[in-house]
Residue, then its C-alpha position, 0 to 999 in steps of 0.5 A: m505495478e509501481k506506475y499503477l501505485n502511484k495513483y494512490l500516493g496520499n491515500i489510504v489503500e488495502i493491500i494484500y501482502l505476502g511477507k517474507n515468511n511467505i504469510i499473507t496478510q491484509r493491511l490497510i496503509d497510507i501511501h507516503s512514497i514509492h521508490c526503487g521498488a518499494v512502498k513507504a506507508y503508514c500501516l494502520k494495522r501496525k500503527a508505525l511506517r513500514v516498507f513494502r516490497i512492491d513484487r510482494i504486493l499481491a493486490v491493491q484497492l482504495a479503502s472503503i474508509g479512504t474519503n479521497s478518490p485515487k489521483g487521475a481517477 
């Protein structure tokens, strides 16, 4: 998944995320970096920089509001 997410660096994506309390949420995030099993991104919902564990990301797709296409596409 980490290698897959690399093509979205610098793009806004929509993720389905399993939170630490086992609550599933949908987020729009702007990916800043990917390192050691974690995605550092700006969360548009929380309006803050967040770290998302890759093993808790259930799905990812390019957000329809994003104007950039993913790298390598």
